[in-house]
C-alpha positions in Angstrom: -41.8 -37.6 63.5 -38.4 -39.1 62.4 -36.9 -35.6 62.5 -38.1 -35.0 66.1 -36.8 -38.4 67.2 -33.4 -37.6 65.7 -33.3 -34.3 67.6 -34.3 -36.1 70.8 -31.5 -38.6 70.4 -29.1 -35.7 69.9 -30.3 -34.2 73.2 -29.6 -37.6 74.9 -26.1 -37.6 73.5 -25.4 -34.2 75.0 -26.1 -35.4 78.6 -22.5 -36.5 79.0 -21.2 -33.0 78.2 -23.6 -31.5 80.7 -21.8 -33.4 83.5 -18.8 -31.2 82.9 -20.4 -27.8 83.0 -21.8 -25.6 85.9 -24.5 -27.7 87.6 -28.0 -26.4 86.6 -26.3 -23.6 84.8 -27.1 -21.9 81.5 -26.1 -24.9 79.3 -28.3 -27.1 81.4 -31.2 -24.6 81.2 -31.0 -24.4 77.4 -30.9 -28.2 77.2 -33.8 -28.8 79.5 -36.1 -26.3 77.8 -35.5 -27.8 74.4 -35.8 -31.3 75.6 -39.1 -30.7 77.4 -40.6 -29.3 74.2 -39.5 -32.4 72.2 -40.7 -34.8 74.8 -44.1 -33.2 74.9 -44.4 -33.2 71.0 -43.3 -36.8 70.7 -44.6 -38.5 73.8 -47.4 -36.1 75.0 -48.3 -35.0 78.5 -47.7 -38.4 80.0 -44.1 -38.6 78.7 -43.4 -35.0 79.8 -44.8 -35.7 83.3 -42.5 -38.8 83.7 -39.5 -36.7 82.5 -40.3 -33.9 84.9 -40.4 -36.3 87.8 -36.6 -36.8 87.5 -35.7 -33.2 88.6 -33.7 -32.8 91.8 -35.8 -31.8 94.8 -33.2 -32.0 97.5 -30.0 -29.9 97.8 -27.6 -28.8 100.5 -26.6 -25.3 101.5 -23.3 -26.5 103.0 -22.2 -29.7 101.2 -21.3 -28.8 97.6 -20.2 -32.4 96.8 -23.7 -33.6 97.7 -25.2 -31.1 95.2 -22.8 -32.3 92.5 -23.9 -35.9 93.1 -27.6 -34.9 93.0 -27.0 -33.1 89.7 -25.2 -36.1 88.2 -27.9 -38.4 89.5 -30.6 -36.2 87.9 -28.9 -36.3 84.5 -28.6 -40.1 84.7 -32.3 -40.5 85.6 -33.4 -38.2 82.8 -31.2 -40.1 80.3 -32.8 -43.4 81.5 -36.3 -42.1 81.0 -35.6 -40.7 77.6 -34.0 -43.9 76.4 -36.9 -45.9 77.9 -39.5 -43.8 76.1 -37.6 -44.2 72.8 -37.4 -48.0 73.2 -41.1 -48.2 74.0 -42.0 -46.2 70.9 -39.8 -48.3 68.6 -41.5 -51.5 69.9 -45.0 -50.3 69.3 -44.9 -47.8 66.5 -46.2 -48.9 63.0 -43.8 -50.2 60.4 -41.8 -47.4 58.8 -42.2 -46.4 55.2 -38.9 -48.1 54.4 -40.4 -51.5 55.6 -43.6 -50.8 53.7 -41.6 -50.1 50.5 -39.6 -53.3 51.0 -42.8 -55.3 51.4 -44.2 -53.8 48.3 -41.1 -54.7 46.3 -41.1 -58.3 47.5 -44.8 -58.8 47.1 -45.1 -57.3 43.6 -41.8 -58.8 42.4 -43.0 -62.3 43.3 -46.4 -61.8 41.7 -45.0 -60.6 38.4 -42.3 -63.3 38.5 -45.1 -65.9 38.8 -47.6 -64.2 36.5 -47.3 -66.8 33.7 -47.5 -69.7 36.1 -50.6 -68.3 37.7 -52.2 -67.7 34.3 -51.5 -71.3 33.3 -52.8 -72.6 36.6 -49.7 -74.7 37.4 -49.4 -73.5 41.0 -51.1 -75.6 43.8 -54.0 -73.9 45.4 -52.3 -73.2 48.7 -49.4 -71.4 47.0 -51.6 -69.3 44.7 -53.8 -68.4 47.6 -50.8 -67.3 49.7 -49.8 -64.9 46.9 -53.2 -63.3 46.9 -53.2 -63.0 50.6 -49.8 -61.3 50.6 -51.1 -58.7 48.0 -54.2 -58.0 50.0 -52.2 -57.4 53.2 -50.1 -54.9 51.4 -53.1 -53.1 49.9 -54.8 -52.9 53.2 -51.8 -51.0 54.6 -51.2 -48.9 51.6 -54.7 -47.6 50.5 -56.5 -45.0 52.7 -59.8 -46.8 53.7 -62.0 -43.9 52.8 -60.4 -43.3 49.4 -62.1 -44.5 46.2 -59.3 -47.1 45.9 -59.8 -48.3 49.5 -63.6 -48.6 49.0 -63.1 -50.6 45.8 -60.8 -52.9 47.6 -63.3 -53.4 50.4 -66.0 -54.2 47.9 -63.9 -56.8 46.0 -62.8 -58.5 49.2 -66.3 -59.4 50.3 -67.2 -60.9 46.9 -67.4 -64.6 47.3 -65.6 -65.3 44.0 -62.4 -63.9 45.5 -62.8 -65.5 48.9 -63.5 -69.0 47.9 -60.8 -71.3 46.6 -61.8 -74.8 45.3 -59.2 -77.4 44.5 -59.4 -80.5 42.2 -58.2 -83.9 43.3 -54.6 -83.0 42.5 -54.6 -79.9 44.7 -54.8 -77.3 41.9 -57.4 -74.5 41.7 -60.6 -75.4 39.7 -60.7 -71.7 38.6 -57.8 -69.8 37.1 -56.0 -68.1 40.0 -54.9 -65.1 38.0 -58.6 -64.1 37.9 -58.6 -63.9 41.7 -55.5 -61.7 41.8 -55.6 -59.4 38.7 -58.5 -57.2 39.9 -56.6 -56.3 43.0 -53.5 -55.5 41.0 -55.6 -53.2 38.8 -56.7 -51.2 42.0 -53.0 -50.8 42.9 -52.2 -49.6 39.4 -55.1 -47.1 39.4 -53.8 -45.8 42.8 -50.2 -45.5 41.6 -51.3 -43.9 38.3 -52.7 -40.9 40.2 -49.3 -40.2 41.6 -47.4 -40.9 38.3 -46.4 -38.4 35.6 -46.3 -40.1 32.2 -44.7 -39.2 28.9 -45.0 -41.5 25.9 -43.3 -41.5 22.5 -43.9 -43.9 19.6 -41.5 -44.4 16.8 -40.1 -47.1 14.5 -42.6 -49.7 15.7 -41.7 -49.2 19.4 -43.2 -47.2 22.2 -41.0 -45.4 24.8 -42.8 -44.4 28.0 -41.3 -42.5 30.9 -43.1 -42.6 34.3 -42.0 -40.4 37.2 -43.3 -41.8 40.4 -42.1 -40.6 43.8 -38.3 -40.6 43.8 -38.0 -43.1 40.9 -38.2 -42.7 37.1 -39.4 -45.8 35.2 -38.6 -46.1 31.5 -40.5 -48.8 29.6 -39.7 -49.8 26.0 -41.8 -52.3 24.0 -43.3 -53.2 20.7 -46.4 -51.2 19.6 -48.1 -54.5 18.5 -49.3 -55.1 22.0 -46.7 -57.8 22.9 -46.3 -58.3 26.6 -42.5 -58.3 26.3 -41.0 -55.0 27.3 -37.8 -53.5 28.8 -38.3 -51.9 32.1 -35.4 -49.7 33.4 -35.7 -47.9 36.8 -33.6 -44.8 37.6 -33.5 -44.7 41.4 -32.8 -41.9 44.0 -29.4 -43.3 44.5 -28.5 -42.9 40.9 -28.5 -46.6 40.1 -30.1 -48.0 37.0 -31.7 -51.4 37.5 -33.6 -53.8 35.4 -36.7 -55.6 36.8 -36.1 -59.3 37.0 -39.3 -60.2 35.3 -38.6 -58.0 32.3 -36.3 -58.2 29.3 -32.8 -57.0 29.4 -33.1 -53.6 27.7 -30.4 -54.4 25.1 -32.7 -57.0 23.6 -34.9 -54.3 22.3 -32.4 -51.4 22.2 -28.7 -51.6 21.1 -27.7 -49.3 23.8 -28.9 -46.8 26.5 -27.7 -43.2 26.7 -28.2 -40.7 29.5 -27.7 -36.9 29.0 -26.8 -34.8 32.0 -27.4 -31.0 31.8 -25.0 -29.0 34.0 -25.9 -25.6 35.6 -24.0 -23.9 32.9 -26.1 -25.5 30.2 -23.4 -27.8 29.0 -24.6 -31.3 28.3 -22.8 -34.6 29.0 -23.7 -37.8 27.3 -23.1 -41.1 29.0 -23.4 -44.7 27.7 -22.1 -48.0 29.0 -19.0 -47.6 26.9 -18.1 -43.9 27.3 -18.8 -40.4 28.7 -18.4 -37.3 26.6 -19.4 -33.7 26.2 -22.0 -32.8 23.6 -20.8 -29.9 21.4 -23.0 -26.8 21.4 
């Protein structure tokens, strides 16, 4: 859909050039045919009907200047209709994937940042409940309703133990709030695991796990003894390497991080924070 909208915006931008060519000539005919197809695909029959209503129906056999004015008027009206349809779609279309990803980042980042506080039950009930609500809203948008994960979410949501929040006289939950949040996080992790390619290596008391998920690669390094502390490095689509705020700085577990780039010729380049060099064959 985004590709079609981009093409339609390009068609709109070409209207000014059509004012300087032969009225209703070949350039116009090519433009109108392509635009009609796009309008129908994006806005359906109703949108196409509105667009078609803007064509010129009155011309003159003797007054050429009148015909020119009619042609320019038609182009202007078609432009207004196209721009109006685009504005209407942008106002009512669902949130884009980019917004969805941003919501996920903010929701999960805050949950993992506050994980220990939730486990120790040092958050007032109202704040803990708000975190749960934020997660549930995200999951409702993310998980297909008829999928196994969507069905699991639906079942958990109706259970009274997750719906009911009781507070003590000081305003803190009488039950541990993490227990009302963790099961929903587990559903999310199960959903993401199906789309994740994992590789794991254990050596010298450490585990190194690589997870390829979408356009990102996640590298996790931690102790094999089950300690919760771990380094989490994310290699993004843009080429950046970032460290999650709630995790350790990688250099606390590893003295340094290296990346090896393989060129089309087969030559390998090693990079570190300190240097970049070729690896001898």
